[in-house]
C-alpha positions as CSV (number, residue, x, y, z in Angstrom):
1,M,66.1,75.2,86.7
2,N,64.5,77.8,84.4
3,D,64.8,77.3,80.7
4,A,66.3,79.7,78.2
5,T,63.0,81.0,77.0
6,G,62.2,82.5,80.4
7,A,59.4,80.1,81.4
8,G,59.8,78.0,84.4
9,T,59.8,77.8,88.1
10,P,61.0,80.5,90.5
11,V,64.5,80.5,91.9
12,A,65.1,77.6,94.3
13,G,64.1,78.0,97.9
14,A,60.5,79.3,97.6
15,C,59.0,80.0,101.0
16,G,55.6,81.5,100.4
17,P,53.7,83.9,98.1
18,H,55.3,87.0,99.5
19,A,58.9,85.8,99.3
20,K,61.3,87.9,97.2
21,D,63.9,86.6,94.8
22,A,67.4,88.1,94.2
23,V,70.2,87.2,91.9
24,V,73.8,88.1,92.7
25,V,76.1,88.2,89.8
26,G,79.7,87.6,90.9
27,G,81.1,85.4,93.6
28,G,84.0,87.5,94.9
29,L,83.9,88.9,98.4
30,A,81.4,91.6,97.4
31,G,79.0,89.1,95.9
32,V,79.3,86.5,98.6
33,T,78.7,89.2,101.2
34,A,75.6,90.5,99.4
35,A,74.2,87.0,99.0
36,L,74.6,86.1,102.6
37,A,73.1,89.4,103.8
38,L,70.1,89.0,101.5
39,A,69.6,85.4,102.4
40,D,69.8,86.2,106.2
41,A,66.9,88.6,105.7
42,G,64.7,85.9,104.1
43,V,65.3,86.6,100.5
44,R,65.6,83.7,98.1
45,V,69.1,84.1,96.5
46,T,70.9,82.7,93.6
47,L,74.6,83.5,93.2
48,L,76.1,83.1,89.7
49,E,79.9,83.1,89.3
50,G,81.7,82.7,86.0
51,R,84.9,81.2,87.4
52,P,85.0,77.6,88.8
53,R,85.5,78.9,92.3
54,L,84.4,81.7,94.7
55,G,86.7,84.4,96.1
56,G,87.3,86.7,93.2
57,L,90.9,87.9,93.1
58,A,91.7,86.4,96.5
59,F,92.0,82.7,95.7
60,S,94.3,79.7,95.9
61,F,95.4,77.1,93.4
62,Q,97.5,73.9,93.4
63,R,101.1,73.7,92.1
64,G,102.2,70.1,92.6
65,A,102.1,69.5,96.4
66,L,101.9,73.3,97.1
67,T,98.6,75.1,97.8
68,V,99.4,78.6,96.5
69,D,97.6,81.9,97.1
70,N,97.6,84.1,93.9
71,G,98.9,86.9,96.1
72,Q,99.6,87.8,99.7
73,H,96.5,89.4,101.1
74,V,96.6,91.1,104.5
75,Y,94.1,93.1,106.5
76,L,94.2,95.4,109.5
77,R,92.3,95.4,112.8
78,C,90.5,98.5,111.5
79,C,89.0,96.4,108.7
80,T,85.9,95.7,110.7
81,A,83.7,94.7,107.7
82,Y,86.2,92.0,106.6
83,R,86.5,90.8,110.2
84,W,82.7,90.6,110.3
85,F,82.8,88.6,107.1
86,L,85.4,86.2,108.5
87,D,83.2,85.7,111.6
88,R,80.1,85.1,109.4
89,I,81.8,82.3,107.5
90,E,83.3,80.9,110.7
91,G,86.9,81.7,109.5
92,T,88.1,84.1,112.1
93,A,90.4,81.7,113.9
94,L,92.1,80.8,110.5
95,A,93.0,84.5,109.8
96,P,94.0,86.0,113.2
97,V,95.2,89.5,113.8
98,R,98.6,89.9,115.4
99,N,98.6,91.2,118.9
100,R,100.6,94.3,118.0
101,L,101.8,96.2,115.0
102,D,105.5,95.3,114.6
103,V,106.9,95.5,111.1
104,P,110.6,94.7,110.6
105,V,112.0,97.0,107.9
106,V,115.4,96.0,106.3
107,D,117.2,98.8,104.4
108,L,119.9,97.9,101.9
109,A,120.6,101.5,100.8
110,R,122.6,102.6,103.8
111,P,126.3,103.2,103.2
112,E,127.1,101.1,106.3
113,G,125.2,98.1,104.7
114,R,122.2,96.1,105.6
115,R,120.3,97.7,108.5
116,L,117.1,96.6,110.4
117,G,114.5,99.0,111.8
118,R,111.0,98.5,113.1
119,L,107.7,100.2,112.9
120,R,105.7,99.2,115.9
121,R,103.2,100.6,118.4
122,D,103.1,100.9,122.1
123,P,99.9,100.6,124.3
124,L,99.5,104.4,124.4
125,P,96.8,106.8,123.1
126,V,97.0,108.1,119.5
127,P,99.4,109.5,118.4
128,L,101.8,108.6,121.2
129,H,101.4,104.9,120.3
130,L,103.8,105.4,117.4
131,G,106.0,108.1,119.0
132,R,108.8,105.9,120.4
133,S,109.0,103.8,117.2
134,L,109.2,106.9,115.0
135,A,111.8,108.5,117.3
136,A,114.0,105.5,117.0
137,Y,113.3,104.7,113.3
138,P,116.8,104.4,111.9
139,H,115.9,104.8,108.2
140,L,115.2,108.5,108.6
141,S,117.3,111.4,110.0
142,L,116.2,113.1,113.2
143,A,115.0,116.1,111.2
144,E,113.0,113.9,108.8
145,R,111.4,112.1,111.8
146,A,110.3,115.4,113.3
147,K,108.8,116.5,110.0
148,V,107.0,113.2,109.6
149,G,105.3,113.8,113.0
150,R,104.2,117.2,112.0
151,A,102.8,115.9,108.7
152,A,101.0,113.1,110.5
153,L,99.2,115.7,112.7
154,A,98.3,117.7,109.6
155,L,96.9,114.6,108.0
156,K,94.9,113.7,111.1
157,A,93.3,117.2,110.8
158,L,92.0,116.6,107.3
159,D,88.3,116.3,106.7
160,L,87.7,113.1,104.8
161,T,84.3,114.4,103.7
162,D,85.9,117.3,101.8
163,P,85.5,116.5,98.1
164,A,88.5,118.7,97.2
165,L,90.8,116.0,98.7
166,D,89.9,113.7,95.8
167,A,91.4,116.0,93.2
168,Q,94.8,116.4,94.9
169,D,97.7,114.0,94.8
170,F,99.2,112.6,98.0
171,G,102.8,113.1,96.8
172,G,102.2,116.8,96.3
173,W,100.6,117.2,99.7
174,L,103.5,115.4,101.3
175,A,106.1,117.6,99.6
176,A,104.1,120.7,100.7
177,H,104.3,119.4,104.2
178,G,108.1,119.1,104.2
179,Q,108.4,115.4,103.4
180,S,111.7,114.5,101.7
181,A,112.0,111.9,99.0
182,R,113.6,109.6,101.6
183,A,110.8,110.1,104.0
184,V,108.3,109.2,101.3
185,E,110.2,106.1,100.3
186,A,111.0,104.9,103.8
187,L,107.7,105.5,105.5
188,W,104.8,106.9,103.5
189,D,105.2,104.7,100.4
190,L,106.3,101.7,102.5
191,V,102.8,101.7,103.9
192,G,100.9,103.4,101.0
193,V,102.1,101.3,98.1
194,A,101.0,98.1,99.9
195,T,97.6,99.4,100.9
196,L,96.8,101.7,97.9
197,N,98.7,99.9,95.1
198,A,100.2,103.2,94.0
199,V,103.1,105.5,94.9
200,A,102.2,108.7,96.7
201,G,102.5,110.9,93.6
202,D,99.9,108.8,91.7
203,C,97.4,108.6,94.5
204,S,94.4,110.6,95.5
205,L,94.9,112.5,98.7
206,A,91.4,111.5,99.8
207,L,92.2,107.8,99.7
208,A,95.6,108.1,101.2
209,A,94.3,110.3,104.0
210,M,91.6,107.7,104.6
211,V,94.2,104.9,104.9
212,F,96.6,106.7,107.2
213,K,93.9,108.4,109.4
214,T,92.0,105.1,109.8
215,G,94.9,102.7,110.1
216,L,97.5,104.7,112.0
217,L,95.8,107.7,113.5
218,S,92.4,106.5,114.8
219,D,93.0,103.9,117.4
220,P,96.2,102.4,118.9
221,G,95.5,98.9,117.6
222,A,93.9,99.9,114.2
223,A,97.0,99.0,112.1
224,D,97.6,95.6,113.7
225,I,98.1,93.2,110.8
226,G,96.2,90.0,110.1
227,W,96.3,87.4,107.3
228,A,95.2,83.9,106.6
229,R,97.2,81.1,108.1
230,V,95.5,78.7,105.6
231,P,95.2,79.0,101.9
232,L,92.7,81.8,100.8
233,G,90.6,79.2,99.1
234,E,89.9,77.6,102.4
235,L,88.3,80.9,103.5
236,H,86.9,82.6,100.4
237,D,85.8,79.4,98.6
238,R,85.2,76.4,100.9
239,L,84.0,78.2,104.0
240,A,82.1,80.9,102.0
241,R,80.3,78.2,100.0
242,K,79.5,76.3,103.2
243,A,78.0,79.5,104.7
244,L,76.0,80.2,101.5
245,D,74.7,76.6,101.5
246,S,73.7,77.0,105.2
247,A,71.9,80.2,104.4
248,G,69.9,78.6,101.6
249,V,71.7,80.4,98.7
250,R,71.8,78.5,95.5
251,T,75.4,78.9,94.2
252,E,76.3,78.2,90.6
253,T,79.9,78.5,89.4
254,R,81.1,78.3,85.8
255,T,78.0,80.3,85.0
256,R,78.6,83.6,83.2
257,V,75.7,86.0,82.9
258,T,75.2,87.4,79.4
259,S,72.5,90.0,79.9
260,L,70.1,91.8,82.3
261,S,66.7,93.1,81.4
262,T,63.3,93.9,83.0
263,D,59.9,92.8,81.8
264,E,56.7,94.8,81.7
265,S,56.1,94.1,85.4
266,G,59.4,95.5,86.4
267,R,60.9,92.1,87.4
268,W,64.4,91.3,86.3
269,S,65.5,88.6,83.8
270,V,69.1,87.4,84.2
271,E,70.3,85.5,81.2
272,A,73.0,82.8,81.6
273,P,73.8,79.9,79.2
274,G,70.8,77.6,79.2
275,E,68.9,79.4,81.8
276,T,66.9,82.6,82.5
277,L,66.4,83.6,86.2
278,R,63.6,85.9,87.3
279,A,64.3,88.2,90.2
280,D,62.9,91.2,92.2
281,A,66.5,92.5,92.7
282,V,69.8,92.0,91.1
283,V,73.2,92.8,92.6
284,L,75.9,93.2,90.0
285,A,79.1,92.4,91.9
286,V,81.7,92.2,89.1
287,A,84.6,94.3,87.9
288,Q,83.9,97.7,86.5
289,R,84.4,96.7,82.9
290,E,82.1,93.7,83.1
291,A,79.5,95.8,85.0
292,Y,79.7,98.4,82.1
293,D,79.0,95.6,79.6
294,L,76.0,94.2,81.6
295,L,74.3,97.5,82.7
296,P,71.0,98.1,80.9
297,P,70.5,101.6,79.2
298,G,69.7,104.3,81.7
299,A,71.0,102.5,84.8
300,L,73.7,105.2,85.3
301,D,73.7,108.8,84.2
302,D,77.1,108.4,82.7
303,P,78.1,104.7,82.4
304,D,81.3,105.7,80.5
305,R,82.7,106.9,83.8
306,L,83.2,103.2,84.7
307,L,85.7,102.9,81.8
308,E,87.6,105.9,83.2
309,I,88.4,104.0,86.4
310,G,91.9,102.7,85.7
311,T,93.4,99.5,87.0
312,A,96.7,98.8,88.7
313,P,98.7,95.5,88.7
314,I,100.3,93.4,91.4
315,L,103.1,91.0,90.8
316,N,103.8,88.1,93.2
317,V,107.1,86.3,93.2
318,H,107.1,82.8,94.8
319,V,110.4,81.2,95.9
320,V,110.9,77.8,97.5
321,Y,114.2,77.1,99.2
322,D,115.5,73.7,100.4
323,R,116.0,75.1,103.9
324,Q,114.8,77.9,106.2
325,V,116.2,81.2,105.2
326,L,113.8,83.6,107.1
327,A,113.2,83.3,110.8
328,R,110.4,85.9,111.1
329,P,106.9,85.6,109.5
330,F,107.3,88.7,107.3
331,F,109.3,91.9,106.7
332,A,109.4,94.9,104.5
333,A,112.4,96.2,102.5
334,L,114.0,99.4,101.4
335,G,116.8,100.1,98.9
336,T,115.9,97.1,96.8
337,P,113.1,96.2,94.3
338,V,111.7,93.8,97.0
339,Q,108.8,95.3,98.8
340,W,107.2,92.8,101.3
341,V,108.2,89.2,102.0
342,F,106.0,86.6,103.7
343,D,106.7,83.1,104.9
344,R,104.0,80.9,103.4
345,T,105.5,77.5,104.3
346,D,102.9,76.2,106.7
347,A,99.9,77.6,104.8
348,S,101.1,76.0,101.6
349,G,101.5,72.5,103.0
350,L,105.2,72.4,102.2
351,K,106.8,69.6,104.1
352,G,110.5,70.6,103.8
353,G,112.4,73.8,103.2
354,Q,110.8,77.2,103.2
355,Y,108.4,79.0,100.8
356,L,108.5,82.8,100.6
357,A,106.1,85.0,98.7
358,L,107.1,88.5,97.6
359,S,104.2,90.9,97.2
360,Q,105.1,93.6,94.6
361,S,102.4,96.3,94.3
362,A,102.3,99.1,91.7
363,A,104.2,96.7,89.4
364,Q,103.5,98.4,86.1
365,D,107.1,98.1,85.0
366,E,107.4,94.4,85.7
367,I,104.0,92.8,85.3
368,D,104.8,91.4,81.9
369,A,108.5,90.7,82.5
370,P,109.6,87.1,81.6
371,V,110.0,84.7,84.5
372,A,113.7,84.3,83.7
373,A,114.2,88.1,84.0
374,L,112.3,88.2,87.3
375,R,114.4,85.3,88.7
376,A,117.6,87.1,87.7
377,R,116.4,90.2,89.4
378,Y,114.9,89.0,92.6
379,L,117.0,86.0,93.7
380,P,120.1,88.1,94.2
381,E,118.1,90.7,96.1
382,L,116.8,88.0,98.5
383,E,120.4,86.9,99.1
384,R,121.3,90.5,99.9
385,L,118.3,90.7,102.3
386,L,118.6,87.2,103.8
387,P,122.1,85.9,104.5
388,G,120.7,82.4,104.9
389,A,119.6,82.4,101.3
390,R,123.1,82.7,100.0
391,G,123.9,79.0,100.4
392,A,120.4,77.7,99.9
393,E,119.1,75.9,96.8
394,V,116.1,77.3,95.0
395,T,113.8,74.3,94.4
396,D,111.0,76.2,92.7
397,F,110.5,79.8,91.4
398,F,107.3,81.0,89.8
399,V,105.3,84.2,89.5
400,T,101.6,85.1,89.6
401,R,100.3,88.2,87.9
402,E,97.2,90.2,88.5
403,R,97.2,92.8,85.7
404,T,94.0,94.4,86.9
405,A,94.4,93.6,90.6
406,T,92.8,96.8,91.9
407,F,91.3,100.0,90.6
408,A,93.9,102.8,90.3
409,P,93.6,105.2,93.2
410,T,94.4,108.2,91.0
411,P,93.4,111.8,91.8
412,G,89.8,112.3,90.7
413,V,88.8,108.6,90.9
414,G,86.3,109.4,93.7
415,R,84.0,111.2,91.3
416,L,84.0,108.1,89.0
417,R,83.0,105.5,91.6
418,P,79.3,104.9,91.7
419,G,77.3,104.1,94.8
420,A,75.3,100.9,95.4
421,R,72.0,102.2,93.9
422,T,71.4,102.6,90.2
423,K,68.6,104.5,88.4
424,A,67.2,101.1,87.4
425,S,64.8,100.0,90.1
426,G,65.9,96.8,91.7
427,L,69.5,96.9,90.3
428,Y,72.5,97.4,92.6
429,L,76.2,97.6,92.3
430,A,78.9,96.0,94.5
431,G,82.6,95.7,94.2
432,A,85.7,97.2,95.8
433,W,85.7,99.8,93.0
434,T,82.3,101.3,94.0
435,A,82.0,104.3,96.3
436,T,82.9,102.7,99.7
437,G,85.4,105.4,100.7
438,W,88.1,102.7,100.9
439,P,90.8,101.8,98.4
440,A,90.6,98.5,96.6
441,T,90.9,96.1,99.5
442,M,89.0,93.1,100.8
443,E,87.5,95.5,103.3
444,S,86.1,97.7,100.5
445,A,84.7,94.6,98.7
446,V,82.8,93.4,101.8
447,R,81.5,96.9,102.6
448,S,80.2,97.2,99.1
449,G,78.3,94.0,99.4
450,V,76.7,95.1,102.6
451,S,75.7,98.4,101.0
452,A,74.2,96.8,98.0
453,A,72.3,94.3,100.2
454,D,71.1,97.0,102.5
455,A,69.8,99.1,99.6
456,A,68.0,96.1,98.1
457,L,66.4,95.1,101.4
458,G,65.1,98.6,101.8
459,A,63.5,98.5,98.4
460,L,62.1,95.0,98.9
461,G,60.6,95.9,102.3
462,R,62.6,93.3,104.1
463,P,64.1,93.9,107.6
464,R,67.8,94.3,108.0
465,P,69.4,91.3,109.7
466,A,70.4,92.3,113.2
467,H,74.0,91.1,112.8
468,L,74.5,92.7,109.4
469,F,76.0,96.0,110.6
470,E,77.8,94.8,113.7
471,F,81.1,95.8,112.2
472,E,80.0,99.5,112.3
473,E,79.8,99.2,116.1
474,A,83.2,97.6,116.2
475,A,84.8,100.3,114.1
């Protein structure tokens, strides 16, 4: 270990006079990906994470006998980079993709009472794969369904490389294409709020078009849903750490970097409490505010733009019942504050009863609400949605809050998101908030880590690992 004065031995894992050293700052999905990619190319890597665990904002914790995810994280079959990441850490079997998109949607707003509809695909070419489901979707009128189909075709025709899309809001575009408020609520926001963490009116058309074109209008199976059948910590911490160890990465948690600088030779010095690390390349894989604080002068033309990237919260409501109240693994809801509900019983280790997790995106109005107020709001709604809950006892109720869960996908955010390369030689950026073209998802985080590692390897003169971009071929 190097001492605080900067003298000392190189980063662990030396393998010859021409070996290169890299430090990755941040142990979320972006940082872990970058570290694995660099190490696979023969670079000596040290990963530094300030938290006591890896995984960033997709993690688990213990609550008594329960193992709890901080929030419900899902991905789609089109998330080829995250699927590559799961394969790289040998976690694919623990987070499988369902065989076919099939989303139960319960509506409480209908005059006739609770009504169930489904959004599902058929094994037909795009866009016919959703035709039968849309034609039978009971939460929209026949006229609304026809207009949705026309809007989907118009969306499919948009050019995602057109920079003008970033400045437009998705809600305005939908209104201009004949979408009623009901259609926005019952279809576009049903999908968009969960994937973008914003309602249509607050979202960049560029990001929304990317989500819907890629997820629903690119390949029949693109929107098939997957999620972890084990706690997220099993994947993003335990298996990720095992993969890092096997790749020769030195991983240090509870180690917060305080500054970055270069010496007269152009090598980087990474300062952490009690240690200075020397490196040929540094990947800064932290949130945008922390990146702003650590960036050396001149690294970006306008670093203040990082502070203009807003954040959006996600609230998760956790309810444990003394009996089973939900027979299906998940559902979405309309006409109620409840958005998406998942059965987390098996993954949590619960031995009796049922544990449901409610994922509430774009939760600006509730993120700071007292637990008692949230309990009074959501338990009656669950009883309205789930008849079996009406006679069940609630044995535990708690909430988890991620106040800065994602970057806010507002119109104009695309011009604020920096790429992987900076103007400082040897310094690279990673994180879901960087310019991946994706919203703030696990997919975006992994893609950013790959981009940062690829840029660093090119500058270091190291060959790209053959498997690193396999996900591009699978896209």
